[in-house]
Residue frames relative to the residue before (quaternion, step in Angstrom):
aa qw qx qy qz dx dy dz
X 1.0000 0.0000 0.0000 0.0000 0.00 0.00 0.00
X 0.4973 -0.6660 0.4693 0.2980 3.56 -0.98 0.88
X 0.2411 -0.7519 0.5950 0.1500 3.54 -1.09 0.74
X 0.1541 -0.7886 0.5923 0.0591 3.55 -1.01 0.85
X 0.2824 -0.7391 0.5850 0.1781 3.56 -0.85 0.95
X 0.2190 -0.7784 0.5786 0.1065 3.59 -0.64 1.13
X 0.0677 -0.8201 0.5682 0.0038 3.55 -0.40 1.23
X 0.3106 0.7971 -0.4730 0.2108 3.56 1.18 0.45
X 0.7683 0.2394 -0.1527 0.5737 3.59 1.17 -0.44
X 0.1513 -0.8520 0.4905 0.1036 3.60 0.38 1.18
X 0.6205 0.5786 -0.3504 0.3967 3.58 1.08 -0.62
X 0.5524 0.6100 -0.4111 0.3922 3.60 1.18 -0.33
X 0.6835 0.5371 -0.3004 0.3926 3.58 1.05 -0.67
X 0.2298 0.6623 -0.7034 0.1175 3.45 -1.10 0.98
X 0.6238 -0.5801 0.3604 0.3802 3.57 -1.00 0.79
X 0.2131 -0.7751 0.5877 0.0922 3.56 -0.81 1.08
X 0.2991 -0.7841 0.5153 0.1737 3.59 -0.25 1.22
X 0.7506 0.3736 -0.2104 0.5028 3.61 1.07 -0.64
X 0.6603 -0.4921 0.3101 0.4750 3.59 1.23 0.30
X 0.6652 -0.5389 0.3426 0.3869 3.57 -1.24 0.31
X 0.4700 -0.6039 0.5574 0.3222 3.52 -1.36 0.37
X 0.2029 -0.7846 0.5774 0.0990 3.58 -0.95 0.90
X 0.6067 -0.5382 0.4488 0.3753 3.55 -1.25 0.54
X 0.3188 -0.7514 0.5513 0.1726 3.59 -1.04 0.81
X 0.2740 -0.7839 0.5314 0.1672 3.65 -0.17 1.19
X 0.8210 0.2827 -0.2026 0.4528 3.55 -1.14 0.70
X 0.5872 0.6129 -0.3694 0.3782 3.61 1.21 0.05
X 0.7056 0.4170 -0.2591 0.5109 3.59 1.27 -0.08
X 0.5187 -0.2911 -0.7983 0.0943 1.47 -1.69 1.84
X 0.6025 -0.5828 0.3829 0.3882 3.60 -1.07 0.58
X 0.5119 -0.6737 0.4447 0.2939 3.55 -1.01 0.79
X 0.8044 0.0069 0.0064 0.5940 3.58 1.15 -0.50
X 0.1549 -0.7439 0.6421 0.1013 3.51 -1.32 0.50
X 0.4586 -0.6446 0.5227 0.3177 3.57 -1.20 0.44
X 0.1824 -0.8404 0.5032 0.0850 3.52 0.22 1.32
X 0.5768 0.5808 -0.3947 0.4173 3.60 1.11 -0.46
X 0.6357 0.4936 -0.3202 0.4997 3.60 1.22 -0.46
X 0.7332 0.4652 -0.2379 0.4352 3.58 0.94 -0.89
X 0.5966 0.6226 -0.3728 0.3426 3.60 0.95 -0.84
X 0.6501 0.5111 -0.3563 0.4350 3.70 0.87 -0.71
X 0.7114 0.4318 -0.2563 0.4917 3.61 1.20 -0.41
X 0.5512 0.6321 -0.3969 0.3729 3.60 1.17 -0.46
X 0.6879 0.5005 -0.2920 0.4372 3.59 0.77 -1.01
X 0.6933 0.4661 -0.3017 0.4595 3.64 0.73 -0.94
X 0.6389 0.5181 -0.3342 0.4602 3.61 1.02 -0.76
X 0.6763 0.4891 -0.2946 0.4654 3.57 0.89 -0.94
X 0.6558 0.5131 -0.3182 0.4533 3.60 0.96 -0.82
X 0.6525 0.5068 -0.3149 0.4671 3.59 0.96 -0.84
X 0.6524 0.5038 -0.3121 0.4724 3.57 0.98 -0.83
X 0.6465 0.5201 -0.3200 0.4573 3.61 0.98 -0.81
X 0.6326 0.5188 -0.3372 0.4658 3.60 1.01 -0.74
X 0.6515 0.5014 -0.3103 0.4773 3.56 0.98 -0.84
X 0.6647 0.4987 -0.3116 0.4608 3.58 0.93 -0.84
X 0.5955 0.5573 -0.3623 0.4512 3.56 1.09 -0.62
X 0.6370 0.5067 -0.3195 0.4852 3.56 1.04 -0.75
X 0.6296 0.5352 -0.3301 0.4562 3.60 0.99 -0.85
X 0.6863 0.4997 -0.2860 0.4444 3.55 0.89 -0.97
X 0.7221 0.4458 -0.2421 0.4703 3.57 1.04 -0.78
X 0.6069 0.6000 -0.3481 0.3880 3.58 1.19 -0.48
X 0.3468 -0.7161 0.5569 0.2382 3.61 -0.76 0.93
X 0.8505 0.0685 -0.0658 0.5174 3.56 -1.01 0.84
X 0.0429 0.8378 -0.5422 0.0487 3.59 0.82 0.97
X 0.6112 0.5596 -0.3569 0.4312 3.60 1.00 -0.73
X 0.6799 0.4754 -0.2831 0.4812 3.57 1.02 -0.80
X 0.7330 0.4583 -0.2591 0.4308 3.55 0.68 -1.11
X 0.7543 0.3688 -0.2097 0.5010 3.59 1.04 -0.72
X 0.2969 0.7842 -0.4990 0.2188 3.59 1.22 0.26
X 0.6599 0.4970 -0.3450 0.4455 3.67 0.86 -0.72
X 0.6310 0.5239 -0.3459 0.4558 3.60 1.07 -0.62
X 0.6028 0.5441 -0.3516 0.4657 3.58 1.11 -0.65
X 0.6592 0.4899 -0.3037 0.4830 3.58 0.97 -0.84
X 0.6497 0.5182 -0.3249 0.4514 3.58 0.96 -0.81
X 0.6054 0.5402 -0.3488 0.4691 3.59 1.07 -0.69
X 0.6563 0.5060 -0.3089 0.4667 3.58 0.92 -0.90
X 0.6389 0.5283 -0.3212 0.4577 3.59 1.00 -0.82
X 0.7283 0.4497 -0.2578 0.4482 3.58 0.77 -1.04
X 0.6308 0.5170 -0.3451 0.4644 3.59 1.01 -0.73
X 0.6641 0.4822 -0.3011 0.4856 3.58 1.01 -0.79
X 0.6174 0.5542 -0.3486 0.4361 3.60 1.06 -0.68
X 0.5773 0.5690 -0.3793 0.4462 3.60 1.08 -0.62
X 0.6916 0.4682 -0.2618 0.4837 3.57 1.14 -0.68
X 0.6833 -0.5204 0.2854 0.4253 3.58 1.23 0.01
X 0.4965 0.6306 -0.4648 0.3738 3.64 1.18 0.01
X 0.3444 -0.7659 0.5194 0.1577 3.56 -1.23 0.56
X 0.4513 0.7179 -0.4457 0.2869 3.61 1.22 -0.17
X 0.3155 -0.7304 0.5767 0.1854 3.57 -1.12 0.74
X 0.6545 -0.4998 0.3746 0.4261 3.56 -1.25 0.28
X 0.6367 0.5349 -0.3318 0.4454 3.58 0.96 -0.80
X 0.6596 0.5052 -0.3101 0.4621 3.57 0.96 -0.83
X 0.6409 0.5262 -0.3273 0.4531 3.56 0.97 -0.84
X 0.7038 0.4554 -0.2752 0.4706 3.59 0.82 -0.95
X 0.6293 0.5260 -0.3364 0.4627 3.58 1.07 -0.70
X 0.6467 0.5062 -0.3106 0.4786 3.58 1.00 -0.83
X 0.6558 0.5141 -0.3120 0.4564 3.56 0.97 -0.85
X 0.6457 0.5143 -0.3191 0.4657 3.57 1.08 -0.71
X 0.7976 -0.0603 0.0812 0.5946 3.59 0.99 -0.83
X 0.1352 -0.8429 0.5174 0.0593 3.57 0.03 1.28
X 0.5306 0.6054 -0.4267 0.4122 3.56 1.25 0.23
X 0.4078 0.7186 -0.4781 0.2979 3.58 1.25 -0.09
X 0.3470 -0.8185 0.4355 0.1417 3.55 -0.60 1.17
X 0.6534 0.5631 -0.3297 0.3838 3.60 1.13 -0.35
X 0.5123 0.5767 -0.4595 0.4402 3.60 1.17 0.49
X 0.4086 -0.6967 0.5321 0.2540 3.57 -0.87 0.94
X 0.6536 -0.5039 0.3736 0.4235 3.56 -1.24 0.31
X 0.6360 0.5299 -0.3295 0.4540 3.60 1.01 -0.80
X 0.6702 0.4856 -0.3074 0.4696 3.57 0.98 -0.82
X 0.6093 0.5384 -0.3501 0.4650 3.58 1.06 -0.66
X 0.6223 0.5249 -0.3358 0.4739 3.59 1.04 -0.76
X 0.6361 0.5228 -0.3251 0.4651 3.59 0.96 -0.85
X 0.6672 0.5084 -0.3031 0.4523 3.56 0.90 -0.95
X 0.6438 0.5144 -0.3294 0.4609 3.60 0.94 -0.81
X 0.6211 0.5303 -0.3505 0.4585 3.62 1.04 -0.68
X 0.6469 0.5064 -0.3173 0.4737 3.58 0.99 -0.82
X 0.6641 0.4973 -0.3109 0.4636 3.60 0.90 -0.88
X 0.6248 0.5260 -0.3342 0.4704 3.59 1.07 -0.69
X 0.6085 0.5559 -0.3489 0.4461 3.57 1.03 -0.78
X 0.6743 0.4864 -0.2935 0.4717 3.55 0.93 -0.91
X 0.6323 0.5146 -0.3261 0.4786 3.60 1.02 -0.77
X 0.6484 0.5272 -0.3190 0.4471 3.58 0.98 -0.85
X 0.6231 0.5288 -0.3386 0.4663 3.59 1.03 -0.73
X 0.6660 0.4877 -0.3039 0.4757 3.58 0.96 -0.85
X 0.6360 0.5297 -0.3319 0.4526 3.58 1.01 -0.78
X 0.6198 0.5375 -0.3408 0.4591 3.58 1.00 -0.78
X 0.6604 0.5061 -0.3111 0.4593 3.57 0.91 -0.88
X 0.6477 0.5156 -0.3199 0.4609 3.60 0.97 -0.82
X 0.6691 0.5125 -0.3053 0.4432 3.57 0.88 -0.95
X 0.7108 0.4840 -0.2648 0.4364 3.55 0.95 -0.89
X 0.4512 0.6435 -0.4737 0.3974 3.56 1.25 0.19
X 0.8114 0.2227 -0.0921 0.5326 3.60 1.10 -0.69
X 0.7368 0.3726 -0.2127 0.5226 3.61 1.21 -0.35
X 0.4803 -0.6220 0.5096 0.3502 3.59 -1.17 0.41
X 0.5935 -0.5291 0.4522 0.4041 3.55 -1.26 0.37
X 0.1649 0.8118 -0.5077 0.2366 3.55 -0.41 1.25
X 0.6804 -0.4444 0.3845 0.4379 3.52 -1.37 0.07
X 0.6069 0.5611 -0.3617 0.4313 3.59 1.01 -0.73
X 0.6544 0.5000 -0.3090 0.4757 3.57 0.94 -0.87
X 0.6618 0.5121 -0.3139 0.4486 3.58 0.89 -0.90
X 0.6263 0.5298 -0.3378 0.4614 3.61 1.02 -0.75
X 0.6898 0.4799 -0.2937 0.4558 3.58 0.83 -0.95
X 0.6392 0.5092 -0.3257 0.4754 3.59 1.01 -0.76
X 0.6236 0.5420 -0.3351 0.4528 3.59 1.02 -0.78
X 0.6113 0.5531 -0.3479 0.4466 3.61 1.03 -0.72
X 0.6581 0.4880 -0.3030 0.4868 3.60 0.98 -0.83
X 0.6368 0.5680 -0.3254 0.4074 3.57 0.93 -0.92
X 0.7797 0.3429 -0.1659 0.4969 3.59 0.95 -0.87
X 0.4123 0.7439 -0.4555 0.2629 3.58 1.25 0.01
X 0.8804 0.0224 -0.0381 0.4722 3.57 -0.71 1.12
X 0.6385 0.4998 -0.3474 0.4709 3.61 1.20 0.29
X 0.8054 -0.3429 0.1755 0.4505 3.57 -1.30 -0.05
X 0.7087 0.4531 -0.2759 0.4652 3.61 1.11 -0.52
X 0.3857 0.7712 -0.4552 0.2218 3.58 1.28 0.04
X 0.6831 0.4703 -0.2947 0.4747 3.60 1.16 -0.45
X 0.6263 0.5549 -0.3211 0.4436 3.58 1.30 0.08
X 0.6616 -0.5824 0.3039 0.3616 3.54 0.75 1.19
X 0.0562 -0.8225 0.5657 0.0152 3.64 0.53 1.10
X 0.8339 0.2050 -0.1736 0.4821 3.55 -0.94 0.96
X 0.6878 0.4503 -0.2720 0.5001 3.59 1.27 -0.06
X 0.4850 -0.6316 0.5127 0.3209 3.55 -1.02 0.80
X 0.5537 -0.6113 0.4460 0.3476 3.55 -1.08 0.69
X 0.3024 -0.7550 0.5617 0.1520 3.54 -1.14 0.74
X 0.7119 0.3864 -0.2165 0.5450 3.58 1.30 -0.06
X 0.6042 -0.5309 0.4228 0.4175 3.60 -1.21 0.28
X 0.0029 0.7614 -0.6433 -0.0801 3.54 -1.25 0.34
X 0.1014 -0.7787 0.6139 0.0808 3.52 -1.28 0.21
X 0.3980 -0.7018 0.5451 0.2281 3.54 -1.27 0.44
X 0.3133 0.7400 -0.5302 0.2702 3.51 -0.55 1.20
X 0.7538 -0.3659 0.2587 0.4805 3.59 -1.23 -0.27
X 0.6277 -0.5362 0.3909 0.4070 3.60 -1.12 0.56
X 0.8377 0.1443 -0.1329 0.5097 3.54 -0.81 1.04
X 0.4737 0.7045 -0.4246 0.3146 3.58 1.26 0.06
X 0.5059 -0.6395 0.4912 0.3065 3.52 -1.30 0.37
X 0.7003 -0.4384 0.3490 0.4422 3.55 -1.32 0.12
X 0.6492 0.5346 -0.3216 0.4351 3.58 1.00 -0.81
X 0.6942 0.4563 -0.2717 0.4858 3.59 1.19 -0.52
X 0.4644 0.7136 -0.4293 0.3014 3.58 1.28 -0.12
X 0.4023 -0.6693 0.5599 0.2770 3.51 -1.28 0.42
X 0.8106 0.0452 0.0171 0.5836 3.57 1.04 -0.79
X 0.1277 -0.7667 0.6261 0.0625 3.57 -1.08 0.83
X 0.3145 -0.7744 0.5180 0.1818 3.63 -0.49 1.16
X 0.7554 -0.3708 0.2955 0.4522 3.53 -1.38 -0.06
X 0.5842 -0.5712 0.4441 0.3678 3.58 -1.17 0.59
X 0.6028 -0.6081 0.3809 0.3488 3.58 -1.04 0.82
X 0.6790 0.5039 -0.3127 0.4327 3.62 0.92 -0.81
X 0.6732 0.4755 -0.2974 0.4819 3.59 1.24 -0.32
X 0.4635 0.7289 -0.4186 0.2804 3.59 1.28 -0.20
X 0.6637 0.5211 -0.3557 0.4019 3.67 0.68 -0.89
X 0.6764 0.4748 -0.3039 0.4740 3.58 0.88 -0.87
X 0.6611 0.5107 -0.3175 0.4487 3.61 0.93 -0.87
X 0.6634 0.4870 -0.3089 0.4767 3.59 1.01 -0.75
X 0.5949 0.5435 -0.3639 0.4673 3.59 1.13 -0.52
X 0.6283 0.5150 -0.3214 0.4866 3.58 1.04 -0.79
X 0.6412 0.5274 -0.3094 0.4637 3.57 0.97 -0.92
X 0.6693 0.5062 -0.2987 0.4544 3.59 0.90 -0.91
X 0.6467 0.5138 -0.3271 0.4592 3.60 0.93 -0.84
X 0.6613 0.5297 -0.3109 0.4306 3.55 0.99 -0.84
X 0.5232 0.6316 -0.4174 0.3913 3.62 1.15 -0.48
X 0.7890 0.3566 -0.1454 0.4787 3.56 0.96 -0.93
X 0.4844 0.6590 -0.4442 0.3657 3.59 1.22 0.25
X 0.4788 -0.6257 0.5279 0.3172 3.52 -1.29 0.44
X 0.0138 -0.7896 0.6123 -0.0374 3.55 -0.90 0.99
X 0.6511 -0.5426 0.3421 0.4058 3.62 -1.14 0.43
X 0.8110 0.0386 -0.0028 0.5837 3.62 1.04 -0.64
X 0.4570 -0.7241 0.4495 0.2544 3.59 -0.77 1.04
X 0.6473 0.5141 -0.3450 0.4446 3.62 0.99 -0.66
X 0.6208 0.4949 -0.3364 0.5065 3.58 1.06 -0.67
X 0.5927 0.5723 -0.3385 0.4545 3.56 1.05 -0.82
X 0.6801 0.4835 -0.2788 0.4754 3.58 0.87 -0.99
X 0.6372 0.5324 -0.3309 0.4484 3.58 0.96 -0.82
X 0.6495 0.5120 -0.3147 0.4658 3.58 0.97 -0.82
X 0.6710 0.5022 -0.2978 0.4570 3.58 0.92 -0.90
X 0.6536 0.5107 -0.3241 0.4549 3.58 0.92 -0.83
X 0.6704 0.4985 -0.3058 0.4567 3.58 0.87 -0.91
X 0.6678 0.4958 -0.3140 0.4579 3.60 0.92 -0.84
X 0.6250 0.5309 -0.3499 0.4529 3.59 0.96 -0.75
X 0.6788 0.4746 -0.2958 0.4759 3.58 0.90 -0.88
X 0.6439 0.5215 -0.3274 0.4542 3.60 1.03 -0.70
X 0.6641 0.4966 -0.3073 0.4669 3.58 0.99 -0.78
X 0.0863 -0.8290 0.5447 0.0922 3.59 1.08 -0.76
X 0.0428 0.8909 -0.4522 0.0007 3.59 0.83 0.96
X 0.7406 0.3686 -0.2188 0.5175 3.61 1.15 -0.48
X 0.6087 -0.5686 0.4064 0.3755 3.56 -1.23 0.35
X 0.7920 0.0141 0.0081 0.6103 3.59 1.13 -0.53
X 0.7659 0.4164 -0.2683 0.4100 3.57 -1.27 0.38
X 0.3856 0.7578 -0.4682 0.2406 3.61 1.22 0.09
X 0.6609 0.5207 -0.3195 0.4360 3.58 0.91 -0.87
X 0.6744 0.4889 -0.2941 0.4687 3.55 0.88 -0.95
X 0.6655 0.5005 -0.3098 0.4589 3.58 0.92 -0.88
X 0.6456 0.5255 -0.3184 0.4535 3.57 1.00 -0.77
X 0.6787 0.4613 -0.2965 0.4885 3.58 1.10 -0.61
X 0.5732 0.5444 -0.3812 0.4794 3.60 1.15 -0.46
X 0.5988 0.5931 -0.3478 0.4107 3.58 1.08 -0.73
X 0.6002 0.6150 -0.3654 0.3579 3.61 1.02 -0.75
X 0.7467 0.3780 -0.2730 0.4743 3.68 0.57 -0.93
X 0.6524 0.5062 -0.3565 0.4371 3.62 0.97 -0.64
X 0.5964 0.5309 -0.3667 0.4774 3.63 1.11 -0.55
X 0.6592 0.5136 -0.3138 0.4508 3.59 0.86 -0.96
X 0.6574 0.5028 -0.2955 0.4771 3.57 1.03 -0.80
X 0.6935 0.4914 -0.2869 0.4419 3.58 0.81 -0.98
X 0.7351 0.3892 -0.2340 0.5034 3.59 1.07 -0.62
X 0.6037 -0.6443 0.3296 0.3344 3.57 1.21 0.47
X 0.4798 0.6625 -0.4539 0.3533 3.59 1.17 0.35
X 0.7558 0.1906 -0.1390 0.6109 3.57 1.31 -0.28
X 0.4805 -0.6495 0.5077 0.2992 3.56 -1.14 0.67
X 0.7771 0.1215 -0.0473 0.6157 3.57 1.16 -0.66
X 0.4793 -0.6755 0.4649 0.3128 3.63 -1.04 0.63
X 0.3845 0.7138 -0.4738 0.3438 3.54 0.68 1.17
X 0.3619 0.6848 -0.5459 0.3195 3.54 0.32 1.31
X 0.1949 -0.8352 0.5137 0.0220 3.53 -0.70 1.14
X 0.0344 -0.8518 0.5219 -0.0295 3.58 0.09 1.32
X 0.5347 0.6832 -0.4027 0.2920 3.61 1.12 -0.47
X 0.5668 0.5827 -0.4043 0.4192 3.61 1.08 -0.51
X 0.6633 0.4858 -0.3031 0.4818 3.60 0.95 -0.84
X 0.6911 0.4827 -0.2898 0.4532 3.57 0.84 -0.95
X 0.6467 0.5137 -0.3255 0.4604 3.60 1.03 -0.72
X 0.7048 0.4525 -0.2699 0.4751 3.58 0.98 -0.81
X 0.7307 0.2942 -0.2050 0.5810 3.62 1.29 -0.25
X 0.1051 0.8741 -0.4721 0.0445 3.54 1.15 0.70
X 0.6919 0.4746 -0.3057 0.4501 3.60 0.78 -0.92
X 0.6418 0.5036 -0.3272 0.4769 3.60 1.00 -0.79
X 0.5890 0.5753 -0.3507 0.4462 3.59 1.07 -0.76
X 0.7241 0.4249 -0.2512 0.4817 3.58 0.73 -1.03
X 0.6324 0.5403 -0.3438 0.4358 3.59 0.98 -0.78
X 0.6748 0.4824 -0.3038 0.4687 3.60 0.94 -0.84
X 0.6285 0.5152 -0.3425 0.4714 3.60 1.02 -0.71
X 0.6578 0.5040 -0.3121 0.4645 3.59 0.95 -0.84
X 0.6372 0.5456 -0.3339 0.4299 3.59 1.01 -0.78
X 0.5706 0.5713 -0.3846 0.4473 3.59 1.17 -0.50
X 0.7317 0.4099 -0.2366 0.4906 3.59 0.84 -0.94
X 0.6708 0.5144 -0.3083 0.4363 3.58 1.01 -0.75
X 0.8504 0.0509 0.0283 0.5229 3.57 0.78 -0.96
X 0.5415 -0.6601 0.3886 0.3466 3.58 1.23 0.28
X 0.3716 0.7539 -0.4736 0.2632 3.58 1.15 0.55
X 0.0329 -0.8233 0.5653 -0.0378 3.56 0.42 1.25
X 0.6344 0.5461 -0.3419 0.4272 3.60 0.99 -0.76
X 0.6505 0.5152 -0.3192 0.4577 3.60 0.93 -0.86
X 0.6446 0.5085 -0.3185 0.4738 3.55 0.99 -0.82
X 0.6779 0.4994 -0.3016 0.4474 3.60 0.82 -0.96
X 0.6150 0.5323 -0.3489 0.4656 3.58 1.03 -0.71
X 0.6444 0.5093 -0.3104 0.4785 3.60 0.92 -0.91
X 0.6709 0.5101 -0.2972 0.4487 3.58 0.90 -0.92
X 0.6601 0.5051 -0.3092 0.4620 3.61 0.91 -0.85
X 0.6253 0.5177 -0.3332 0.4796 3.58 1.00 -0.79
X 0.6516 0.5180 -0.3101 0.4593 3.57 1.00 -0.83
X 0.6293 0.5264 -0.3337 0.4643 3.60 0.94 -0.84
X 0.6700 0.4952 -0.3103 0.4578 3.59 0.86 -0.93
X 0.7046 0.4689 -0.2867 0.4489 3.58 0.72 -1.03
X 0.6955 0.4698 -0.2915 0.4589 3.58 0.90 -0.84
X 0.6059 0.5400 -0.3581 0.4615 3.59 1.08 -0.64
X 0.6459 0.5083 -0.3193 0.4717 3.57 1.01 -0.78
X 0.6632 0.4919 -0.3045 0.4748 3.58 0.96 -0.85
X 0.6432 0.5165 -0.3200 0.4660 3.59 0.97 -0.84
X 0.6410 0.5245 -0.3224 0.4582 3.57 0.98 -0.86
X 0.6568 0.5133 -0.3173 0.4522 3.58 0.89 -0.91
X 0.6748 0.4820 -0.2998 0.4717 3.58 0.94 -0.85
X 0.6448 0.5167 -0.3257 0.4596 3.58 0.96 -0.83
X 0.6492 0.5064 -0.3171 0.4707 3.59 0.99 -0.83
X 0.6539 0.5099 -0.3156 0.4614 3.58 0.97 -0.83
X 0.6473 0.5070 -0.3204 0.4705 3.60 1.00 -0.79
X 0.6607 0.4970 -0.3110 0.4688 3.59 0.91 -0.88
X 0.6490 0.5146 -0.3175 0.4617 3.59 0.96 -0.84
X 0.6316 0.5231 -0.3310 0.4667 3.57 1.01 -0.79
X 0.6585 0.5095 -0.3096 0.4593 3.57 0.91 -0.91
X 0.6800 0.4895 -0.2959 0.4587 3.59 0.87 -0.92
X 0.6621 0.5013 -0.3102 0.4627 3.60 1.04 -0.72
X 0.7011 0.4870 -0.2742 0.4428 3.58 1.00 -0.77
X 0.5514 0.6423 -0.4076 0.3425 3.62 1.05 -0.63
X 0.7198 0.4034 -0.2945 0.4821 3.67 0.67 -0.87
X 0.6089 0.5665 -0.3621 0.4209 3.59 1.09 -0.60
X 0.6968 0.4624 -0.2984 0.4600 3.60 0.82 -0.94
X 0.6026 0.5368 -0.3600 0.4682 3.59 1.13 -0.59
X 0.6626 0.4998 -0.3035 0.4681 3.58 0.96 -0.87
X 0.6569 0.5223 -0.3187 0.4406 3.61 0.96 -0.85
X 0.8263 0.3162 -0.1044 0.4542 3.54 0.83 -1.03
X 0.1984 -0.7900 0.5422 0.2063 3.59 1.13 -0.62
X 0.5123 0.6496 -0.3975 0.3968 3.56 1.07 0.78
X 0.4911 -0.6502 0.4973 0.2979 3.55 -1.09 0.74
X 0.6741 0.4979 -0.2861 0.4645 3.58 1.24 -0.37
X 0.4049 0.7481 -0.4580 0.2582 3.59 1.26 -0.03
X 0.7092 0.4458 -0.2727 0.4732 3.61 0.82 -0.95
X 0.6252 0.5063 -0.3651 0.4684 3.68 0.91 -0.63
X 0.6366 0.5061 -0.3323 0.4778 3.60 1.03 -0.72
X 0.6338 0.5230 -0.3283 0.4659 3.58 1.01 -0.78
X 0.6431 0.5176 -0.3230 0.4628 3.58 0.92 -0.89
X 0.6419 0.5399 -0.3306 0.4327 3.58 0.96 -0.83
X 0.7185 0.4226 -0.2831 0.4744 3.61 0.86 -0.81
X 0.5312 0.5611 -0.4312 0.4659 3.62 1.21 -0.18
X 0.6872 0.4689 -0.2780 0.4803 3.57 1.02 -0.78
X 0.7821 0.1782 -0.0815 0.5915 3.60 1.11 -0.71
X 0.0495 -0.8694 0.4901 0.0396 3.63 0.44 1.13
X 0.7035 0.2096 -0.2436 0.6338 3.59 1.32 0.07
X 0.1460 0.8183 -0.5246 0.1842 3.57 -0.56 1.13
X 0.4790 -0.6074 0.5400 0.3316 3.53 -1.33 0.32
X 0.5807 -0.6024 0.4154 0.3570 3.55 -1.02 0.77
X 0.6591 0.5170 -0.3140 0.4470 3.58 1.01 -0.76
X 0.5934 0.5787 -0.3720 0.4179 3.61 1.15 -0.52
X 0.6226 0.5207 -0.3451 0.4713 3.58 1.01 -0.75
X 0.6639 0.5054 -0.3045 0.4595 3.57 0.92 -0.90
X 0.7456 0.4446 -0.2259 0.4420 3.57 0.91 -0.97
X 0.8292 0.3234 -0.0990 0.4450 3.58 0.94 -0.91
X 0.6141 0.5961 -0.3523 0.3787 3.61 1.16 -0.25
X 0.3972 -0.7397 0.4583 0.2916 3.61 1.30 0.08
X 0.4797 0.5894 -0.4590 0.4603 3.50 1.02 1.04
X 0.5669 -0.5889 0.4272 0.3863 3.63 -0.91 0.74
X 0.5844 -0.6526 0.3538 0.3278 3.57 -0.80 1.06
X 0.6689 0.4788 -0.3416 0.4546 3.69 0.78 -0.79
X 0.6454 0.5137 -0.3176 0.4675 3.58 1.03 -0.78
X 0.6415 0.5281 -0.3261 0.4508 3.59 0.94 -0.86
X 0.6557 0.5012 -0.3184 0.4664 3.59 0.96 -0.82
X 0.6573 0.5071 -0.3126 0.4617 3.58 0.98 -0.84
X 0.6379 0.5205 -0.3256 0.4649 3.60 0.99 -0.83
X 0.6632 0.5123 -0.3110 0.4484 3.56 0.91 -0.89
X 0.6249 0.5280 -0.3343 0.4679 3.57 1.00 -0.76
X 0.6612 0.4983 -0.3028 0.4721 3.59 0.96 -0.87
X 0.6442 0.5227 -0.3262 0.4533 3.59 0.93 -0.87
X 0.6514 0.4935 -0.3182 0.4805 3.61 1.02 -0.74
X 0.6530 0.5252 -0.3161 0.4448 3.58 0.91 -0.90
X 0.7150 0.4417 -0.2412 0.4853 3.58 1.02 -0.85
X 0.5206 -0.6742 0.3975 0.3412 3.60 1.24 -0.05
X 0.3907 0.7221 -0.4893 0.2940 3.59 1.21 0.24
X 0.7720 0.0799 -0.0453 0.6289 3.58 1.04 -0.80
X 0.1005 -0.7860 0.6049 0.0792 3.55 -1.23 0.42
X 0.5398 -0.6357 0.4536 0.3142 3.52 -1.19 0.60
X 0.1416 -0.7594 0.6252 0.1113 3.55 -1.11 0.73
X 0.7630 0.1043 -0.0889 0.6317 3.55 1.32 -0.24
X 0.3073 -0.7901 0.4941 0.1927 3.61 -0.36 1.16
X 0.5252 -0.6180 0.4775 0.3380 3.54 -1.20 0.48
X 0.0148 -0.7822 0.6228 -0.0098 3.55 -1.08 0.79
X 0.8335 0.0089 -0.0293 0.5517 3.57 -0.70 1.03
X 0.8035 -0.1933 0.1801 0.5334 3.56 -0.67 -1.14
X 0.5551 0.6066 -0.3892 0.4153 3.59 1.30 -0.02
X 0.3720 -0.7535 0.5038 0.2002 3.58 -0.73 1.08
X 0.5372 -0.5867 0.4928 0.3527 3.53 -1.23 0.49
X 0.2487 -0.7222 0.6237 0.1661 3.56 -1.24 0.61
X 0.0954 -0.8147 0.5720 -0.0046 3.56 -0.80 1.08
X 0.1555 -0.7777 0.5979 0.1165 3.55 -1.26 0.36
X 0.3785 -0.6891 0.5879 0.1904 3.49 -1.38 0.52
X 0.2021 -0.8653 0.4389 0.1336 3.60 0.34 1.25
X 0.6178 0.5652 -0.3775 0.3954 3.64 0.90 -0.73
X 0.6836 0.4792 -0.2918 0.4668 3.57 0.90 -0.90
X 0.6704 0.5083 -0.3073 0.4447 3.59 0.88 -0.90
X 0.6406 0.5217 -0.3328 0.4546 3.59 1.02 -0.69
X 0.6034 0.5274 -0.3581 0.4790 3.60 1.10 -0.61
X 0.6745 0.5013 -0.2993 0.4518 3.57 0.85 -0.95
X 0.6842 0.4692 -0.2759 0.4853 3.58 1.01 -0.80
X 0.3629 -0.7379 0.4929 0.2844 3.59 1.10 -0.59
X 0.7507 0.2360 -0.1726 0.5925 3.58 1.24 0.41
X 0.5698 -0.5713 0.4518 0.3805 3.54 -1.33 0.20
X 0.0775 0.8381 -0.5286 0.1100 3.54 0.16 1.32
X 0.7695 0.3129 -0.1597 0.5334 3.60 1.21 -0.38
């Protein structure tokens, strides 16, 4: 049987002097956890998540206002897999994909990020009528790999061959981790699917167990890490912990990448489910707090700008134009005119005023038939968590 080296998660690899860690059959779901270790973290994680969800529920047009955070999640989750694209590059490419200064490799990275965002939306659409299931995960995986570097790796299909996680071109002996055998995958994924719908003492621990098992099984030839992270917000939404599937954990996992992989490996190496769950709960709490702070900052910015744009323009279309640039913080000038459902002369006048007042600025001037590309720096800096624009 052909062997395939899965290099989708380069951070998993470090030289294993004692050989690779192998998947532990029959260990999922774990028969017991050290709840005395987990309970001190369960309450704070749940409370932080509830505070964030309260903001989501109260926020008007959360999909619009938090759109940059959704893109940032896609960027960071893809970065864990080795892509290099930034949020600014993704939004700039989306505004005008004719921009010539992106290399082919960077364009591939950007397409992977855009696919991640499409896959998240597809999951939400599917779950309007279907339960959270292997079927949903297969369909989302197909979107994730559509037209990108993993497109030749059986999108939507469980792998039929062994794989392992190690250095590019490395042998099995050089691997850091070897997932479950391909012939055992269907049964293991059936067990995983049943566990999604079981009653457990705590839903966040439940989610942590499911995420770790999905990554350990590594059911697809590529895209497992990204798909496993997409699973996090849709699980929280489906089980009523969030009003909307808008939770962004990848920033925490990316900034604690080595600990993330070490804890996942410890589950397979020594059955340390409790250590993994503790790490996961801490991540949920910290990321919920960070998400809440960013959501509050975005809402405050929107509320502060609404009276300002009305005063600047004296137009009934000022707030709709503002909402549009919250949703598209990097955009072509012609896109606002064409797509914001504002009369074209008014849209042009509003845009001129927004530029004059410093709300938006050009990053690529218009030339001839080429439209100017503009950005909304205040919003993007909130999403980035730093002065990046």
